[in-house]
N, CA, C and O atoms as a GROMACS GRO file, in nm:
protein
  364
    1MET      N    1   7.595  10.229   8.698
    1MET     CA    2   7.626  10.265   8.893
    1MET      C    3   7.608  10.358   8.955
    1MET      O    4   7.719  10.412   8.959
    2THR      N    5   7.524  10.430   9.023
    2THR     CA    6   7.533  10.563   9.091
    2THR      C    7   7.662  10.677   9.147
    2THR      O    8   7.782  10.649   9.139
    3ALA      N    9   7.631  10.754   9.179
    3ALA     CA   10   7.716  10.815   9.192
    3ALA      C   11   7.793  10.785   9.327
    3ALA      O   12   7.916  10.780   9.326
    4ARG      N   13   7.738  10.770   9.418
    4ARG     CA   14   7.709  10.696   9.468
    4ARG      C   15   7.817  10.552   9.600
    4ARG      O   16   7.877  10.562   9.707
    5ALA      N   17   7.787  10.450   9.511
    5ALA     CA   18   7.838  10.364   9.492
    5ALA      C   19   8.004  10.382   9.430
    5ALA      O   20   8.093  10.302   9.460
    6ILE      N   21   8.019  10.464   9.368
    6ILE     CA   22   8.159  10.509   9.283
    6ILE      C   23   8.281  10.578   9.385
    6ILE      O   24   8.403  10.561   9.387
    7GLU      N   25   8.180  10.670   9.474
    7GLU     CA   26   8.192  10.788   9.574
    7GLU      C   27   8.312  10.677   9.666
    7GLU      O   28   8.433  10.692   9.684
    8MET      N   29   8.241  10.592   9.701
    8MET     CA   30   8.295  10.519   9.826
    8MET      C   31   8.413  10.417   9.769
    8MET      O   32   8.521  10.425   9.828
    9ARG      N   33   8.401  10.297   9.630
    9ARG     CA   34   8.494  10.264   9.599
    9ARG      C   35   8.623  10.381   9.536
    9ARG      O   36   8.725  10.332   9.486
   10ILE      N   37   8.609  10.508   9.545
   10ILE     CA   38   8.724  10.613   9.503
   10ILE      C   39   8.765  10.605   9.644
   10ILE      O   40   8.868  10.541   9.666
   11LYS      N   41   8.692  10.671   9.767
   11LYS     CA   42   8.704  10.680   9.916
   11LYS      C   43   8.821  10.493   9.923
   11LYS      O   44   8.944  10.486   9.926
   12LYS      N   45   8.796  10.463   9.923
   12LYS     CA   46   8.771  10.306   9.915
   12LYS      C   47   8.928  10.287   9.887
   12LYS      O   48   9.006  10.270   9.981
   13LEU      N   49   8.996  10.292   9.684
   13LEU     CA   50   9.070  10.318   9.682
   13LEU      C   51   9.216  10.453   9.711
   13LEU      O   52   9.337  10.458   9.687
   14SER      N   53   9.137  10.522   9.761
   14SER     CA   54   9.215  10.624   9.836
   14SER      C   55   9.292  10.568   9.990
   14SER      O   56   9.408  10.553  10.030
   15ALA      N   57   9.144  10.547  10.051
   15ALA     CA   58   9.269  10.417  10.193
   15ALA      C   59   9.350  10.373  10.156
   15ALA      O   60   9.461  10.394  10.205
   16LEU      N   61   9.324  10.272  10.023
   16LEU     CA   62   9.448  10.134   9.962
   16LEU      C   63   9.577  10.210   9.947
   16LEU      O   64   9.688  10.159   9.964
   17GLU      N   65   9.554  10.347   9.910
   17GLU     CA   66   9.689  10.402   9.808
   17GLU      C   67   9.714  10.442   9.960
   17GLU      O   68   9.790  10.352   9.995
   18GLU      N   69   9.704  10.490  10.024
   18GLU     CA   70   9.779  10.591  10.161
   18GLU      C   71   9.795  10.483  10.172
   18GLU      O   72   9.901  10.452  10.118
   19GLN      N   73   9.711  10.348  10.245
   19GLN     CA   74   9.837  10.231  10.349
   19GLN      C   75   9.955  10.219  10.232
   19GLN      O   76  10.059  10.278  10.264
   20LYS      N   77   9.956  10.150  10.100
   20LYS     CA   78  10.018  10.098  10.035
   20LYS      C   79  10.194  10.224  10.103
   20LYS      O   80  10.274  10.198  10.192
   21LYS      N   81  10.186  10.333  10.018
   21LYS     CA   82  10.252  10.430  10.042
   21LYS      C   83  10.383  10.447  10.221
   21LYS      O   84  10.503  10.468  10.240
   22GLU      N   85  10.196  10.407  10.352
   22GLU     CA   86  10.283  10.392  10.470
   22GLU      C   87  10.383  10.260  10.432
   22GLU      O   88  10.505  10.275  10.443
   23LEU      N   89  10.322  10.120  10.383
   23LEU     CA   90  10.365  10.001  10.336
   23LEU      C   91  10.492  10.035  10.347
   23LEU      O   92  10.581  10.016  10.430
   24GLU      N   93  10.479  10.102  10.221
   24GLU     CA   94  10.681  10.126  10.082
   24GLU      C   95  10.760  10.211  10.187
   24GLU      O   96  10.883  10.217  10.176
   25LYS      N   97  10.693  10.280  10.293
   25LYS     CA   98  10.797  10.342  10.338
   25LYS      C   99  10.840  10.302  10.475
   25LYS      O  100  10.914  10.376  10.539
   26GLN      N  101  10.803  10.202  10.518
   26GLN     CA  102  10.866  10.028  10.592
   26GLN      C  103  10.932   9.967  10.560
   26GLN      O  104  11.038   9.937  10.613
   27ILE      N  105  10.861   9.908  10.409
   27ILE     CA  106  10.980   9.830  10.368
   27ILE      C  107  11.112   9.954  10.319
   27ILE      O  108  11.221   9.957  10.375
   28GLU      N  109  11.076  10.038  10.220
   28GLU     CA  110  11.232  10.093  10.303
   28GLU      C  111  11.358  10.118  10.410
   28GLU      O  112  11.480  10.100  10.410
   29ALA      N  113  11.259  10.167  10.499
   29ALA     CA  114  11.313  10.170  10.641
   29ALA      C  115  11.405  10.047  10.658
   29ALA      O  116  11.528  10.058  10.650
   30VAL      N  117  11.330   9.908  10.687
   30VAL     CA  118  11.375   9.814  10.662
   30VAL      C  119  11.490   9.778  10.602
   30VAL      O  120  11.591   9.737  10.659
   31LYS      N  121  11.472   9.798  10.461
   31LYS     CA  122  11.567   9.738  10.359
   31LYS      C  123  11.732   9.864  10.395
   31LYS      O  124  11.839   9.826  10.347
   32GLY      N  125  11.730   9.944  10.443
   32GLY     CA  126  11.814  10.049  10.493
   32GLY      C  127  11.900  10.011  10.607
   32GLY      O  128  12.023  10.022  10.598
   33GLN      N  129  11.844   9.969  10.708
   33GLN     CA  130  11.848   9.909  10.797
   33GLN      C  131  12.006   9.757  10.824
   33GLN      O  132  12.112   9.742  10.884
   34ILE      N  133  11.894   9.669  10.710
   34ILE     CA  134  11.954   9.541  10.630
   34ILE      C  135  12.091   9.690  10.537
   34ILE      O  136  12.205   9.713  10.578
   35GLN      N  137  12.058   9.722  10.481
   35GLN     CA  138  12.196   9.732  10.378
   35GLN      C  139  12.288   9.812  10.452
   35GLN      O  140  12.401   9.829  10.405
   36GLU      N  141  12.240   9.895  10.625
   36GLU     CA  142  12.321   9.987  10.698
   36GLU      C  143  12.464   9.848  10.724
   36GLU      O  144  12.579   9.866  10.687
   37GLU      N  145  12.421   9.734  10.786
   37GLU     CA  146  12.443   9.644  10.790
   37GLU      C  147  12.560   9.615  10.735
   37GLU      O  148  12.679   9.620  10.766
   38MET      N  149  12.493   9.583  10.644
   38MET     CA  150  12.540   9.505  10.572
   38MET      C  151  12.752   9.595  10.504
   38MET      O  152  12.859   9.570  10.449
   39GLY      N  153  12.687   9.678  10.558
   39GLY     CA  154  12.817   9.752  10.477
   39GLY      C  155  12.835   9.760  10.316
   39GLY      O  156  12.748   9.793  10.235
   40GLU      N  157  12.997   9.712  10.285
   40GLU     CA  158  13.071   9.744  10.189
   40GLU      C  159  12.974   9.578  10.140
   40GLU      O  160  12.935   9.548  10.027
   41ALA      N  161  12.962   9.514  10.244
   41ALA     CA  162  12.987   9.350  10.163
   41ALA      C  163  12.839   9.337  10.078
   41ALA      O  164  12.726   9.366  10.117
   42GLU      N  165  12.894   9.270   9.912
   42GLU     CA  166  12.789   9.266   9.853
   42GLU      C  167  12.681   9.103   9.918
   42GLU      O  168  12.571   9.073   9.870
   43THR      N  169  12.749   9.026  10.028
   43THR     CA  170  12.652   8.923  10.074
   43THR      C  171  12.656   8.891  10.144
   43THR      O  172  12.777   8.891  10.168
   44LEU      N  173  12.594   8.839  10.245
   44LEU     CA  174  12.553   8.772  10.405
   44LEU      C  175  12.438   8.706  10.446
   44LEU      O  176  12.323   8.734  10.414
   45GLU      N  177  12.468   8.634  10.506
   45GLU     CA  178  12.427   8.474  10.449
   45GLU      C  179  12.402   8.436  10.590
   45GLU      O  180  12.503   8.416  10.659
   46THR      N  181  12.214   8.414  10.680
   46THR     CA  182  12.224   8.403  10.791
   46THR      C  183  12.146   8.231  10.724
   46THR      O  184  12.151   8.187  10.609
   47PRO      N  185  12.094   8.182  10.824
   47PRO     CA  186  12.034   8.001  10.839
   47PRO      C  187  11.971   7.985  10.756
   47PRO      O  188  11.987   7.906  10.663
   48ALA      N  189  11.868   8.074  10.780
   48ALA     CA  190  11.730   8.120  10.674
   48ALA      C  191  11.735   8.202  10.547
   48ALA      O  192  11.646   8.175  10.467
   49PHE      N  193  11.830   8.308  10.509
   49PHE     CA  194  11.862   8.406  10.423
   49PHE      C  195  12.009   8.322  10.340
   49PHE      O  196  12.076   8.226  10.376
   50ILE      N  197  12.018   8.442  10.177
   50ILE     CA  198  12.117   8.443  10.152
   50ILE      C  199  12.034   8.622  10.125
   50ILE      O  200  11.928   8.651  10.070
   51ILE      N  201  12.122   8.693  10.180
   51ILE     CA  202  12.064   8.832  10.133
   51ILE      C  203  12.206   8.906   9.983
   51ILE      O  204  12.326   8.930   9.991
   52ARG      N  205  12.154   8.911   9.923
   52ARG     CA  206  12.250   9.025   9.839
   52ARG      C  207  12.228   9.163   9.738
   52ARG      O  208  12.131   9.200   9.671
   53TRP      N  209  12.360   9.218   9.760
   53TRP     CA  210  12.336   9.368   9.742
   53TRP      C  211  12.449   9.373   9.708
   53TRP      O  212  12.549   9.373   9.779
   54THR      N  213  12.437   9.380   9.536
   54THR     CA  214  12.494   9.390   9.397
   54THR      C  215  12.535   9.541   9.420
   54THR      O  216  12.475   9.622   9.491
   55THR      N  217  12.658   9.567   9.340
   55THR     CA  218  12.580   9.642   9.223
   55THR      C  219  12.616   9.581   9.106
   55THR      O  220  12.673   9.472   9.098
   56PHE      N  221  12.571   9.676   8.982
   56PHE     CA  222  12.575   9.674   8.835
   56PHE      C  223  12.614   9.736   8.799
   56PHE      O  224  12.679   9.805   8.877
   57ILE      N  225  12.618   9.770   8.672
   57ILE     CA  226  12.604   9.881   8.541
   57ILE      C  227  12.550   9.858   8.459
   57ILE      O  228  12.549   9.751   8.397
   58THR      N  229  12.478   9.977   8.436
   58THR     CA  230  12.393   9.969   8.296
   58THR      C  231  12.472  10.058   8.215
   58THR      O  232  12.562  10.139   8.238
   59SER      N  233  12.391  10.006   8.080
   59SER     CA  234  12.385  10.146   8.046
   59SER      C  235  12.240  10.128   7.876
   59SER      O  236  12.198  10.036   7.807
   60ARG      N  237  12.210  10.310   7.888
   60ARG     CA  238  12.079  10.338   7.919
   60ARG      C  239  12.099  10.455   7.782
   60ARG      O  240  12.173  10.554   7.786
   61PHE      N  241  12.034  10.425   7.693
   61PHE     CA  242  11.979  10.569   7.569
   61PHE      C  243  12.005  10.673   7.605
   61PHE      O  244  12.055  10.645   7.714
   62ASP      N  245  12.010  10.791   7.596
   62ASP     CA  246  11.993  10.907   7.645
   62ASP      C  247  11.948  11.016   7.542
   62ASP      O  248  12.021  11.103   7.496
   63SER      N  249  11.770  10.990   7.504
   63SER     CA  250  11.732  11.026   7.378
   63SER      C  251  11.723  11.187   7.385
   63SER      O  252  11.748  11.271   7.298
   64LYS      N  253  11.675  11.205   7.533
   64LYS     CA  254  11.770  11.365   7.505
   64LYS      C  255  11.850  11.438   7.464
   64LYS      O  256  11.827  11.539   7.398
   65LYS      N  257  11.985  11.385   7.505
   65LYS     CA  258  12.101  11.415   7.471
   65LYS      C  259  12.017  11.402   7.310
   65LYS      O  260  11.928  11.485   7.294
   66PHE      N  261  12.050  11.279   7.165
   66PHE     CA  262  12.030  11.238   7.113
   66PHE      C  263  11.954  11.382   7.008
   66PHE      O  264  12.002  11.450   6.917
   67LYS      N  265  11.813  11.379   7.078
   67LYS     CA  266  11.723  11.447   7.026
   67LYS      C  267  11.757  11.612   6.994
   67LYS      O  268  11.705  11.698   6.922
   68ALA      N  269  11.871  11.608   7.086
   68ALA     CA  270  11.909  11.738   7.132
   68ALA      C  271  12.058  11.751   6.991
   68ALA      O  272  12.058  11.853   6.922
   69ASP      N  273  12.160  11.653   6.967
   69ASP     CA  274  12.228  11.672   6.896
   69ASP      C  275  12.155  11.616   6.741
   69ASP      O  276  12.224  11.645   6.643
   70HIS      N  277  12.037  11.546   6.713
   70HIS     CA  278  12.032  11.473   6.599
   70HIS      C  279  11.811  11.467   6.562
   70HIS      O  280  11.718  11.391   6.535
   71GLU      N  281  11.839  11.577   6.583
   71GLU     CA  282  11.690  11.650   6.636
   71GLU      C  283  11.543  11.574   6.498
   71GLU      O  284  11.421  11.554   6.502
   72LYS      N  285  11.667  11.554   6.383
   72LYS     CA  286  11.572  11.541   6.206
   72LYS      C  287  11.540  11.342   6.217
   72LYS      O  288  11.445  11.276   6.176
   73LEU      N  289  11.673  11.298   6.291
   73LEU     CA  290  11.702  11.166   6.308
   73LEU      C  291  11.620  11.159   6.410
   73LEU      O  292  11.546  11.064   6.383
   74PHE      N  293  11.589  11.204   6.514
   74PHE     CA  294  11.524  11.160   6.637
   74PHE      C  295  11.329  11.184   6.521
   74PHE      O  296  11.266  11.110   6.446
   75ASN      N  297  11.319  11.264   6.551
   75ASN     CA  298  11.215  11.240   6.448
   75ASN      C  299  11.162  11.147   6.368
   75ASN      O  300  11.039  11.138   6.367
   76GLN      N  301  11.210  11.091   6.317
   76GLN     CA  302  11.241  11.020   6.190
   76GLN      C  303  11.156  10.878   6.215
   76GLN      O  304  11.071  10.814   6.153
   77TYR      N  305  11.258  10.861   6.395
   77TYR     CA  306  11.237  10.698   6.437
   77TYR      C  307  11.156  10.730   6.550
   77TYR      O  308  11.134  10.640   6.630
   78SER      N  309  11.106  10.851   6.570
   78SER     CA  310  10.992  10.789   6.713
   78SER      C  311  10.862  10.786   6.615
   78SER      O  312  10.840  10.819   6.499
   79LYS      N  313  10.772  10.716   6.747
   79LYS     CA  314  10.641  10.713   6.719
   79LYS      C  315  10.592  10.706   6.837
   79LYS      O  316  10.644  10.649   6.932
   80GLU      N  317  10.447  10.788   6.837
   80GLU     CA  318  10.326  10.842   6.919
   80GLU      C  319  10.248  10.712   6.995
   80GLU      O  320  10.280  10.615   6.926
   81THR      N  321  10.185  10.676   7.074
   81THR     CA  322  10.200  10.598   7.084
   81THR      C  323  10.035  10.630   7.207
   81THR      O  324  10.021  10.751   7.228
   82SER      N  325   9.948  10.559   7.263
   82SER     CA  326   9.842  10.655   7.299
   82SER      C  327   9.807  10.525   7.439
   82SER      O  328   9.802  10.402   7.449
   83SER      N  329   9.796  10.602   7.495
   83SER     CA  330   9.730  10.510   7.691
   83SER      C  331   9.603  10.571   7.706
   83SER      O  332   9.546  10.633   7.617
   84ARG      N  333   9.553  10.549   7.836
   84ARG     CA  334   9.471  10.591   7.885
   84ARG      C  335   9.527  10.608   8.073
   84ARG      O  336   9.570  10.507   8.130
   85ARG      N  337   9.522  10.701   8.125
   85ARG     CA  338   9.571  10.745   8.265
   85ARG      C  339   9.445  10.742   8.370
   85ARG      O  340   9.361  10.831   8.353
   86PHE      N  341   9.430  10.673   8.451
   86PHE     CA  342   9.299  10.692   8.525
   86PHE      C  343   9.371  10.757   8.657
   86PHE      O  344   9.486  10.728   8.690
   87SER      N  345   9.279  10.860   8.734
   87SER     CA  346   9.333  10.944   8.781
   87SER      C  347   9.217  10.993   8.886
   87SER      O  348   9.105  10.947   8.865
   88TYR      N  349   9.230  11.072   8.983
   88TYR     CA  350   9.126  11.069   9.041
   88TYR      C  351   9.132  11.238   9.186
   88TYR      O  352   9.239  11.285   9.226
   89SER      N  353   9.042  11.273   9.217
   89SER     CA  354   9.072  11.442   9.285
   89SER      C  355   8.972  11.477   9.388
   89SER      O  356   8.872  11.532   9.342
   90ALA      N  357   8.975  11.460   9.503
   90ALA     CA  358   8.890  11.566   9.567
   90ALA      C  359   8.795  11.734   9.528
   90ALA      O  360   8.865  11.816   9.469
   91ARG      N  361   8.677  11.769   9.552
   91ARG     CA  362   8.637  11.780   9.466
   91ARG      C  363   8.693  11.976   9.580
   91ARG      O  364   8.671  12.086   9.529
   0.00000   0.00000   0.00000
């Protein structure tokens, strides 16, 4: 593949990512409007939809605190992983 072909694909990718960001903003705006309309209600029914905005509680492991309190044990059970990251930038 030529450098020109790769550059064209990167330009297309960049344009699509910008469109994605704009769509995500619009999606969040519409969700916010619906949530504002719902107020404290967890469920709203229309003839076509049932909308749920529920509260839930999760429990997550605080690895930073655990490492600070028990570094030796943390290191004993930690493992390294490998992955590849795709990125690009304009010159």
